[in-house]
N, C-alpha and C positions, 0 to 999 in steps of 0.2 A: 836845484837845491831849495827846499822850502823852509829851511831853518837858517836863522842868522844868530850866530853865537854872540854873547855879550862880553864886553870888556876884554879880558886876556884869555878867553876860551877859544879853542879851535875845534873843528869837526874833522875827524880823520876816518878814512876808509882803509881798513886793513888790507894789505896786499897778500894774496894767496902764496903759501909756501911752495917754492919750486922743487922741494926735495922729493925723495922717493916715497911711494905709498906703502912700500913693504920694508920691513926690517927683519933681516935674517930669514927671509922666505915667508914671514907672517904678514898678513894684511892688517893694517892698523885702521880701525874705523874712525870716521870723523869725530865721533863723540869722545874718543880717547886721546886724540891729538892735542897738543898744546896750540893755542892760538898764536899766530905770527906776531912779532913785536916790531913789525915794520909796516908803515902805512903811508898814504898820500893825503896831504891836507886838501880838503875840499871847500872849507869855509873858515874864515878868521873873524874875530871880533875887532873892534876899533882900536883897542890897546888897553894898557893898564893905567888906571887912574890913581895918581898919588894923593896923599893927604891934602896937599895944597890945591888940588883940582886939576893939575897939569896931566895931560894925556901922553903917555909914552907909547909909540907905535911898536907893534910886535916884530920880532926878528924873522918869524916864519911867514911864508906867503902861500897862497893857493897854488897847488901844483908841486910843492916841495915834498920830497920823500924823506921821512923822518924815522928815527928809532925811538922807542919809548919802553918804559918798564913793564913787567909782566902784569902788575896790578894797577896800572895807570888808567885814569878816566872812568867814565860810565858808559856802558853799552846801551845803544838805542837802536830801534828798528823803525825805518821810515820807507814807505813805498816798496816794501819787500826787500830792502837792502839794510845791511847792518853797518852801523857807524859807531864811532867812539867820540865822546865829548870830553875834552881834558883841558886843563890850564896849560899855558905855554911853558911854565916852569917844570912841567912833568916830561917835557921833551928832552931826551938824552943827547940827540945830535941830529943834524941835517946831513943826508947823504948827498955828496957832490955829484953833479951830472957829468958824464964822460963826454 
């Protein structure tokens, strides 16, 4: 990863939807599908800096699978891959590993 997010930002790679490509016998093209709202954290910042200068570490870590809102973050493209940069407070939850 050639990017290091600052402060309370994280870089997320969207996970591909495991659902069907067809709905009612109709093929749905990639351009018409909704983007998945689940991803894997690939980089994290150092933490949130408070007004008094204290640094609070983030709750998410590299490798965590997370859920986020439909309009969260900003899309970026690096080395042919698509990523999402968002603040930690936009994360809705961390998916527990089984």
